[in-house]
Residue, then its C-alpha position, 0 to 999 in steps of 0.5 A: x500500500x502506498x505510504x501516502x495512503x498509510x499516512x492519510x489513514x494514520x492521520x484519520x485514526x489519530x483524529x478519531x482517537x483524539x475525538x473519542x478520548x475527549x468524548x470519553x473524558x466527558x462521559x466519565x465525568x457524567x457517569x460519576x454524576x449519574x452514579x451519585x444521583x442514582x445512589x441518592x435517589x435509592x436512598x430517598x426511595x428507601x426513606x420515602x417508601x413510596x411508589x413514586x420514589x421507587x420509580x424515580x430511583x429505578x429511572x436514575x439507575x437506568x440512566x446511570x447504567x445506560x451511560x456506563x454502557x456507552x462509556x464502556x463502548x467508548x473505551x473499547x473504541x479507544x483500544x481498537x483505534x490505538x491498536x489500528x494506529x499501532x499497526x499503521x505505524x508498524x507498516x509505515x516503519x517496515x516500509x521505510x526500513x525496506x527502502 
């Protein structure tokens, strides 16, 4: 594969990695907040002992769990992009060494 294509792909992967890492940082902060909120709602439900409080606690937990799944998928994407980036760098390096 021509080196210019490899370099272009490397730039694309690097840019995607930068964007995903930024999104992951924000998502991790939001996860912390939603986890705290879910715990608070659970405590309120225990004290209130009302059906509405239970519903609010379940909703808060569902939101926290959904965001945690999104965070986990972002982490997987980061690992995949880092792996792809490493492979591209290895191929570029091998081609430069072969010259």
